[in-house]
C-alpha positions in Angstrom: 217.0 257.6 233.4 213.9 257.3 231.2 213.8 254.0 229.4 211.8 252.8 226.5 209.7 249.7 226.4 212.6 247.4 225.8 215.0 249.2 228.2 216.5 251.6 225.7 217.5 255.1 226.9 215.0 257.2 224.9 216.6 260.6 225.8 218.2 262.6 223.0 221.9 262.7 223.5 223.5 266.1 222.9 220.4 267.3 221.2 219.6 270.6 222.8 217.9 273.0 220.4 219.1 276.5 219.8 218.2 278.8 216.9 220.8 277.1 214.6 220.8 273.5 215.8 218.6 270.6 214.6 216.0 269.7 217.2 216.2 266.0 216.0 219.9 265.3 215.8 221.6 268.4 217.2 223.6 269.2 214.1 224.3 272.8 213.1 221.8 274.2 210.7 223.5 275.9 207.7 221.0 275.7 204.8 218.1 278.2 204.8 214.9 277.1 203.0 213.0 280.4 203.1 212.6 283.5 205.1 209.0 284.7 205.4 209.8 287.7 207.5 207.9 288.3 210.8 204.4 286.9 211.3 202.0 286.5 214.2 201.0 283.1 215.5 198.8 281.7 212.8 195.9 280.5 215.0 195.9 283.5 217.3 192.6 285.1 216.1 191.8 288.5 217.5 188.6 289.7 219.2 187.4 293.2 218.6 188.8 294.5 221.9 192.2 293.2 221.0 192.5 295.3 217.8 193.7 298.2 219.9 196.5 296.3 221.5 200.0 295.5 220.2 200.3 292.2 218.4 203.5 290.1 218.6 205.2 289.2 215.3 207.8 286.5 215.4 210.5 285.6 212.9 209.4 282.9 210.4 212.5 281.2 208.8 212.7 277.5 207.8 216.0 275.6 207.8 217.2 272.3 206.4 219.4 269.9 208.4 222.1 268.3 206.2 222.6 265.4 208.7 219.1 264.0 209.2 217.2 265.9 206.4 214.6 267.5 208.7 213.3 270.9 207.6 212.4 273.0 210.7 211.7 276.3 212.3 213.7 277.5 215.4 211.4 277.5 218.4 209.9 280.9 218.8 206.9 280.0 221.0 206.2 277.1 223.3 203.3 274.7 222.9 201.4 276.0 225.9 201.0 279.4 224.2 199.8 277.9 221.0 197.8 274.8 221.9 196.3 275.2 225.4 193.3 276.9 223.9 192.9 276.2 220.2 190.6 277.5 217.5 190.8 274.5 215.1 188.0 271.9 215.3 188.4 269.0 212.8 184.7 268.3 212.6 183.9 271.4 210.6 185.3 269.8 207.4 183.1 267.2 205.8 185.9 265.9 203.7 188.1 265.5 206.7 185.4 263.5 208.5 185.2 261.2 205.5 188.9 260.9 205.4 189.0 259.8 209.1 186.1 257.3 208.5 187.9 255.7 205.6 191.2 255.5 207.5 189.6 253.7 210.4 187.8 251.3 208.2 191.1 250.4 206.5 193.2 250.0 209.7 190.6 248.2 211.7 190.4 245.5 209.0 194.1 245.3 208.3 195.1 245.0 211.9 192.0 243.1 213.2 191.0 245.7 215.8 188.1 244.5 218.0 186.6 244.9 221.4 189.8 243.5 223.0 192.0 246.1 221.3 193.0 249.6 222.4 193.3 252.6 220.2 195.0 255.8 221.5 195.0 259.0 219.4 197.4 261.8 220.2 196.2 265.3 219.4 192.7 263.8 219.1 191.0 267.2 218.7 187.3 267.0 219.1 187.1 263.2 218.8 186.3 263.3 215.1 188.4 260.2 214.4 187.8 258.2 217.6 184.1 258.2 217.1 184.7 255.7 214.3 186.5 253.4 216.8 183.6 253.7 219.1 181.1 252.8 216.3 183.2 249.7 215.6 183.2 248.7 219.3 186.9 249.3 219.8 188.0 250.8 223.1 189.8 254.1 222.7 190.8 257.3 224.3 192.4 260.5 223.1 195.3 262.7 224.4 194.5 266.4 223.6 196.4 269.4 225.0 193.8 272.1 224.2 191.4 272.2 227.1 188.5 273.8 225.2 188.7 271.0 222.5 189.2 268.2 225.0 186.1 269.2 226.9 184.2 269.3 223.7 185.3 265.7 222.9 184.3 264.5 226.4 180.9 266.1 226.0 180.6 264.1 222.7 181.4 260.9 224.6 185.1 260.5 223.6 187.3 259.7 226.6 190.1 262.3 226.5 193.1 263.1 228.6 193.9 266.8 228.6 197.7 266.6 228.4 200.7 267.4 226.2 202.2 264.0 225.2 205.8 263.4 226.2 207.7 260.3 227.5 206.7 260.9 231.1 203.0 261.3 230.4 203.0 258.2 228.1 204.8 256.1 230.7 202.4 257.1 233.4 199.4 256.4 231.1 200.4 252.8 230.3 201.4 252.2 233.9 198.0 253.4 234.9 199.2 256.0 237.3 198.3 259.1 235.3 195.7 261.3 237.0 193.4 262.4 234.1 191.7 264.8 236.4 194.7 267.1 236.3 194.7 269.1 233.1 197.5 271.0 231.4 196.6 274.1 233.4 197.0 272.2 236.7 193.3 272.3 237.4 190.6 269.7 237.5 189.4 268.0 234.3 187.1 265.0 234.7 188.1 262.5 232.0 186.3 259.3 231.2 189.6 257.8 230.0 190.7 256.6 233.4 189.4 253.0 233.1 191.3 252.6 229.8 194.7 253.5 231.2 197.2 250.9 232.3 198.1 249.1 229.1 199.9 249.6 225.8 198.0 250.4 222.7 197.5 248.1 219.7 197.1 251.2 217.5 198.6 254.7 218.2 197.3 257.4 215.9 199.3 260.6 215.4 197.6 262.4 212.5 198.7 265.9 211.8 200.6 266.4 215.0 204.2 265.2 214.2 204.9 268.6 212.8 203.5 270.4 215.9 206.0 269.5 218.6 209.1 271.5 219.5 210.6 268.7 221.8 210.5 266.2 219.0 212.6 263.5 220.7 210.6 263.5 223.9 207.3 263.4 221.9 208.5 260.5 219.8 209.6 258.7 222.9 206.1 259.2 224.2 204.6 257.7 221.0 206.9 254.7 221.4 206.1 254.2 225.1 202.3 254.1 224.4 202.8 251.2 221.9 202.2 247.6 222.8 205.0 245.1 221.8 203.2 244.2 218.5 201.4 247.5 218.2 201.2 249.8 215.2 201.9 253.5 215.1 200.4 255.5 212.2 201.5 259.0 211.4 200.0 261.4 208.9 202.0 264.4 208.1 202.4 266.8 205.1 204.9 265.5 202.6 207.9 267.9 202.1 208.1 266.7 198.5 204.8 268.3 197.5 205.4 271.3 199.7 208.5 272.1 197.6 207.1 271.1 194.3 203.8 273.0 194.7 205.3 276.0 196.5 203.1 275.4 199.5 205.0 277.9 201.6 201.8 279.0 203.3 201.9 275.7 205.3 204.9 277.1 207.1 203.9 278.8 210.4 205.0 278.8 214.0 203.0 275.8 215.2 204.5 273.7 212.4 207.9 273.2 214.0 209.1 270.7 211.3 208.4 269.5 207.8 209.0 265.9 206.8 210.3 263.8 204.0 210.1 260.0 204.6 213.9 260.2 205.0 213.6 262.6 207.9 210.7 260.8 209.6 212.4 257.5 209.4 215.5 258.9 211.0 213.5 260.4 213.9 211.6 257.2 214.6 214.7 255.0 214.3 216.3 257.0 217.1 213.6 255.7 219.4 213.6 252.1 218.4 210.8 252.3 215.8 211.0 251.0 212.2 208.9 252.2 209.3 207.4 249.1 207.6 204.9 250.8 205.2 204.0 254.2 203.8 201.1 255.6 201.7 201.1 258.8 199.7 197.9 260.7 200.3 196.3 263.7 198.7 195.3 265.4 202.0 196.8 268.8 202.8 198.1 269.1 199.3 200.1 265.8 199.6 200.8 263.8 202.8 202.6 260.8 204.0 200.8 258.0 206.0 203.6 256.3 207.8 203.2 252.9 209.5 205.8 252.0 212.2 206.4 249.2 214.6 209.0 248.4 217.2 212.2 247.4 215.5 212.3 244.4 217.8 208.6 243.5 217.4 207.7 239.8 217.8 209.0 237.8 214.8 205.5 236.4 213.9 204.1 239.9 213.8 207.0 241.2 211.5 206.4 238.2 209.2 202.6 238.9 209.2 200.6 242.1 209.1 203.7 244.1 210.2 205.8 242.8 207.4 208.0 245.3 205.5 206.4 246.5 202.2 208.2 247.6 199.0 206.5 251.0 199.2 209.0 252.3 201.8 212.0 251.8 199.4 209.9 253.3 196.6 209.1 256.5 198.3 212.7 256.9 199.6 214.0 256.5 196.0 211.4 259.1 194.8 212.6 261.6 197.4 216.3 261.0 196.5 215.5 261.5 192.8 213.8 264.8 193.7 216.8 265.9 195.6 215.3 266.0 199.1 218.6 264.9 200.7 220.6 267.5 198.7 220.9 271.0 200.2 221.0 272.5 196.7 217.4 271.6 196.3 216.3 274.1 199.0 218.3 277.2 198.0 216.0 278.1 195.1 212.7 277.8 197.0 212.6 281.3 198.3 212.7 282.8 194.8 209.6 280.6 193.9 207.8 281.9 197.0 208.3 285.5 196.0 206.9 284.7 192.6 203.7 283.5 194.2 203.6 286.7 196.3 203.9 288.9 193.2 201.2 287.0 191.4 198.7 287.2 194.2 199.3 291.0 194.7 199.0 291.6 191.0 195.6 289.8 190.9 194.2 291.6 193.9 195.3 295.0 192.8 194.0 294.5 189.3 190.6 293.4 190.7 190.5 296.4 192.9 191.3 298.7 189.9 188.3 297.1 188.1 186.1 297.7 191.1 185.7 293.9 191.7 185.3 292.7 195.3 187.5 289.9 196.5 186.6 288.1 199.7 188.1 285.0 201.3 186.8 281.6 202.1 188.2 280.1 205.2 190.4 281.3 208.1 193.0 278.6 208.2 196.5 279.0 209.6 198.0 278.6 206.1 195.9 281.6 204.9 197.4 283.7 207.6 200.9 282.9 206.5 200.0 283.7 202.9 198.2 287.0 203.7 200.8 288.3 206.2 203.8 287.5 203.9 202.1 289.2 201.0 201.0 292.2 203.1 197.3 291.8 202.2 194.8 293.6 204.4 191.1 294.6 204.4 191.8 297.1 201.6 192.3 294.2 199.2 190.2 291.5 200.9 187.3 293.1 202.8 186.4 290.0 204.8 186.7 286.2 204.9 184.2 283.6 206.0 184.5 280.4 208.0 182.1 277.6 209.1 183.7 277.4 212.5 181.5 279.6 214.8 184.5 279.9 217.2 186.2 282.0 214.5 183.2 284.1 213.4 183.2 287.6 214.7 187.0 287.6 215.2 189.8 289.0 213.0 192.7 287.3 211.2 196.0 287.8 213.1 198.3 290.4 211.6 196.1 291.4 208.7 193.0 292.3 210.9 190.6 291.0 208.2 187.2 290.3 209.8 185.8 286.8 209.8 182.1 286.3 209.1 179.8 283.3 208.6 179.4 281.8 205.1 176.0 283.4 204.7 177.7 286.8 204.3 178.7 285.8 200.8 175.1 285.8 199.5 174.5 289.2 201.1 177.4 291.0 199.5 177.7 289.0 196.3 181.5 289.5 195.6 183.0 288.9 192.2 185.8 286.7 193.5 186.0 284.1 196.3 189.7 283.4 197.2 189.9 279.9 198.7 192.5 280.1 201.4 192.3 276.4 202.5 193.2 275.3 198.9 193.5 271.6 200.1 189.7 271.7 200.5 189.0 273.2 197.0 186.5 270.6 195.8 184.5 270.7 199.0 184.3 274.5 199.1 183.5 274.9 195.4 180.6 272.4 195.9 179.4 274.1 199.1 179.5 277.6 197.5 178.5 276.8 194.0 175.6 279.3 194.3 178.1 282.3 193.8 178.0 281.5 190.1 174.3 282.7 190.1 175.6 286.3 190.1 178.7 285.7 188.1 181.0 285.0 191.1 184.2 283.1 190.5 186.6 281.0 192.6 190.3 281.5 192.7 193.3 280.0 194.5 196.8 281.5 195.0 199.0 278.4 195.4 201.1 277.4 193.6 200.0 280.3 191.3 196.9 282.3 190.9 194.4 280.1 189.2 190.7 280.7 188.4 188.5 277.6 189.1 186.1 276.9 186.3 
């Protein structure tokens, strides 16, 4: 039997996931949030030679659990198929790098992190955040399942274990028996994290990963197992409240297995002995939660000190209740609002085409692929998109087959319209691409409705 730090049984009891059972609590799923039809995996970009091959499309339907309030997708594809080789590199967004810097400045001061501390980041990507820990002299390592990204992080000097986090991997890591030379493919991956294993972490960081795990209970048990007795877990995840209010349906895709209110996140964490003691509302990703959790039985002096319960937890929970996030009726009208967005985007694109005005995309994010596939948009309406990530350039968007170029293509073709697909980075992109106004080019976004950016 797998036990948690204080001897708890951290296995989910009776929580096997089928298409219509909640992956958190096992309850029957009866309330549909929205049906986005069939869509390819949002980060499965195509090379030129793959264009002649069949492309798998999977059902994309979100459901609401009336017992624990978790919004989720049935598991259509496992993590290995999605995350073992990944196209998303965090370091290509300047604003995201600044967000990570500010985050670490704040938590290092608040929780007095120093050279005697240990920070572990789960889904550490290319080391964009942990470089800040290194600059502060705080020992750290990452756990990253995508081998291509883990190798990139190691080359940049960030100790990284190439594994999918679960309760067993976490327990082996803090017991110091995990062999970091064995990667998720069963091969050899030389990691510099080995000397840092063998102890619990003072800070466990799980930013933008809590939505990406199909075995939610085993993953959460892993987060708990990594945590020292007085350690802090921080989670950043898109807030379901803003997803619903701003019709951010494009953030629904297969690698996002679940969507969180604070109510739902609190329920999941409590099942594994963790207690939320603070929360912040962030503007990232169109509206996110930053959740601070500790062991429910953390030392008393810690709970009366820096780990003390704040009033913000009750405040956000009340805000969610007032918005109806625990009421199934709130979710039944969402699909109609999604279809209104679809009609608005298609109307804009077809009108532009009728006027002879070119529309190209900026960015090749997963959310853009949900939007374009659901709306049935192809190269006839958006001739190409651009992305700063060289790993995506020269490829094609999944499903729609829209080609991806580098940003310099914009200046060569001088389109009338630039559709910003990663709308959460609107300010950064408008600043980077301000030169399109020299030939009368204009920016536009589609979520929550078609809006021209002045």
